[in-house]
N, C-alpha and C positions, 0 to 999 in steps of 0.2 A: 294475475296480479286483479285487486279488488276492483270493481267499479266503483270511482268515487265522484262526489260532487262538490265545487266551492259552496261554500254557504258562510255570509258574515254573521258574524256573532259577535255581540256586545258583551263586554265583559267590563265589571269595576276594575280600576286601573292598579289599587290595591291588590288584588285579586291577581292580576297579570302579572303585577312585579314578583309577586311571591310563587306565583307558577315558574316564572323565569328562573327567580334565584334559587328553587330547588329542583326544577327539573330541565331548566334551560332550555333557551327559546327555539334550536333546533329539536328539540321533542316535545314541542307544546301538543304536534297535531294528535301523535300518538298517545300520551297522555290523556288527553282529553278523549279522544276515541274507546281508547280501554276504561275509561271512569264511567263515561257513557254505557258502555254495553254492560259494566257491572250492575251500576244503578237500574237500568232497562229490567235487566233479568231480574231483580231483587221487585221492580214494580211489575212485572208479569207475575211471579209467585204470589204477591200481595192481592193482586186481582184473582188469580188461581184459588186462594183462601175463601177470599169473601164471597166469590161464587158458587163453592163449596160448602159455605157456613149453611148448617141445616139441614144438610142431606142425608144426616147421619141422627136416628134418631133412637134416643137411650133406652125405649122399652124394647127394642129388636135386639140389644145386644146386651141382657143383663150380667155380660161376663167382663163388660169393662163398666162396672157401676163404679168402683173405687181406682185411684191409682195404684192401689197396690195388686187389685185383680188385672190392671191391664199388665203389671209387672209380671205376675204370675203368668197371665196369658204366654208375652212374649217371651219368656224363660221356655215355657213349654215348647212353645216352638223351635227355637235353637236348640232344645233337647230334642227332639224330633228331629229335627234336620241332621242335627250332628249323627244320631244313632242311624239313620238311612246313608249318611255319608259312608260310618265305619263298616257298614253291611257291604255297601258297593266295594269298597277298596282294600277291607282285610280279610 
């Protein structure tokens, strides 16, 4: 079982009423924990994107000049991958 710690959290009463209405009192904790995990994952992803911002210099990657160039690059990678797969398994 996962180690837990009891912590008091203040909720607006209308939010708690809605939570109980749709989730049920017996499932409050699970719902809040699951929602917190999801939002925390989003926050971590946002932070990682912010931290990575600016490390990609466009002049070093002329093949990514336009969205069409990027699509062509991705398509080429997929075709090469598919060709390798066919060579291995056919």
